[in-house]
KOLLUMDREN-812509 format. One record per residue (C-alpha): x, y, z. Coordinates in nm, 3 decimals, always signed. Each point is the difference from the previous one (the first is absolute). Layout:
N
east, north, up
X, Y, Z
...
//
This chain:
137
east, north, up
+2.399, -0.583, +0.146
-0.079, -0.381, -0.173
-0.324, -0.116, +0.185
+0.064, -0.346, -0.112
+0.381, -0.004, +0.111
-0.118, +0.158, +0.324
-0.271, -0.263, +0.040
+0.014, -0.166, +0.397
-0.177, -0.314, +0.046
-0.214, -0.008, +0.322
-0.228, -0.247, +0.162
-0.376, +0.052, +0.090
-0.206, -0.240, +0.189
-0.395, +0.006, -0.078
-0.302, -0.183, +0.120
-0.108, -0.236, -0.274
-0.308, +0.197, -0.089
+0.174, +0.301, -0.053
+0.255, -0.159, -0.240
-0.291, -0.181, -0.158
-0.154, +0.401, -0.079
+0.376, +0.097, -0.097
+0.037, -0.265, -0.221
-0.382, +0.085, -0.187
+0.134, +0.339, -0.027
+0.285, -0.047, -0.199
-0.178, -0.241, -0.244
-0.312, +0.250, -0.054
+0.220, +0.257, -0.036
+0.253, -0.202, -0.236
+0.332, +0.076, +0.238
+0.296, -0.225, -0.121
+0.043, -0.045, +0.410
-0.095, +0.081, +0.344
+0.281, +0.208, +0.024
-0.106, +0.197, -0.269
-0.364, +0.064, +0.165
+0.212, +0.082, +0.316
+0.189, +0.236, -0.130
-0.302, +0.205, -0.166
-0.184, -0.034, +0.318
+0.288, +0.187, +0.200
+0.047, +0.223, -0.267
-0.384, +0.100, +0.018
+0.034, +0.054, +0.373
+0.309, +0.213, -0.061
-0.221, +0.221, -0.218
-0.281, +0.018, +0.243
+0.245, +0.067, +0.311
+0.147, +0.287, -0.226
-0.365, +0.157, -0.060
-0.089, -0.019, +0.368
+0.311, +0.166, +0.117
-0.050, +0.263, -0.271
+0.343, -0.036, -0.128
+0.015, +0.118, -0.362
-0.154, -0.234, -0.228
-0.167, -0.028, -0.350
-0.304, -0.132, -0.146
-0.175, -0.041, -0.333
-0.323, +0.148, -0.037
-0.224, -0.121, -0.236
-0.302, +0.194, -0.137
-0.273, -0.097, -0.264
-0.235, +0.332, -0.056
-0.247, +0.124, -0.268
+0.202, +0.217, -0.215
-0.348, +0.187, -0.113
-0.040, +0.123, +0.354
+0.040, +0.382, -0.018
+0.321, +0.140, +0.132
+0.110, -0.339, +0.150
+0.337, -0.012, -0.145
+0.099, +0.338, +0.106
-0.129, -0.069, +0.340
+0.216, -0.335, +0.001
+0.312, +0.237, -0.128
-0.026, +0.256, +0.267
-0.039, -0.260, +0.282
+0.320, -0.120, -0.122
+0.156, +0.296, -0.008
-0.084, +0.161, +0.358
+0.076, -0.291, +0.212
+0.307, -0.072, +0.209
+0.016, -0.334, -0.186
+0.258, +0.000, -0.258
-0.163, -0.139, -0.327
+0.303, -0.176, -0.158
-0.209, -0.113, -0.304
-0.320, -0.094, -0.163
-0.135, -0.148, -0.290
-0.340, +0.010, -0.150
-0.192, -0.190, -0.247
-0.326, -0.016, -0.192
-0.171, -0.358, +0.098
-0.281, +0.109, -0.232
-0.257, +0.267, -0.110
-0.102, +0.091, +0.353
+0.304, -0.111, +0.255
+0.327, +0.106, +0.048
+0.251, -0.182, +0.207
+0.310, +0.154, +0.188
+0.283, -0.089, +0.222
+0.148, +0.241, +0.230
+0.313, -0.091, +0.167
+0.019, +0.207, +0.331
+0.280, +0.020, +0.261
-0.015, +0.157, +0.340
-0.109, -0.057, +0.363
-0.320, -0.238, +0.039
-0.252, +0.299, +0.118
+0.071, +0.191, -0.275
-0.041, -0.279, -0.265
-0.301, -0.126, +0.162
-0.156, +0.355, -0.037
+0.070, +0.054, -0.360
-0.115, -0.363, -0.054
-0.353, +0.093, +0.188
-0.029, +0.310, -0.173
+0.050, -0.131, -0.359
-0.242, -0.319, +0.098
-0.271, +0.239, +0.123
+0.005, +0.210, -0.354
-0.316, -0.008, -0.217
+0.043, -0.238, -0.265
+0.272, -0.177, +0.161
-0.129, -0.364, -0.036
+0.296, -0.171, +0.170
+0.306, +0.051, +0.217
+0.224, -0.224, +0.144
+0.343, +0.073, +0.186
+0.265, -0.305, -0.019
+0.228, +0.090, +0.261
+0.376, -0.042, +0.001
+0.334, +0.099, +0.205
+0.386, -0.057, -0.040
+0.073, -0.285, +0.162
//
């Protein structure tokens, strides 16, 4: 299905102050048009709804951790292997002598993904943990 070919135009009425705010966001975020920003805002809301509904979703967990922390690497592996969440892929890079960055792509139901994020984020030696949520649109 070609999104451009299937595009339908419709009109939206907005109060002047809301349109001004929309235009400020178009400019500040570097969008080519109002339509591009509105499409992204709708997609973001659809992702939020999928997470709230408990649908099967995906997410990318980004962590930074101290690789000198005793047994941390094994704990990270153990958590990823003993969950209801599917770990689709992980990437590990060395940022410097002390810190590693890892991205973990997860698929499953929101409560299980949130649980694995909490477990990993709570480990001693994990300095940063952030989940980016997504879903099928």
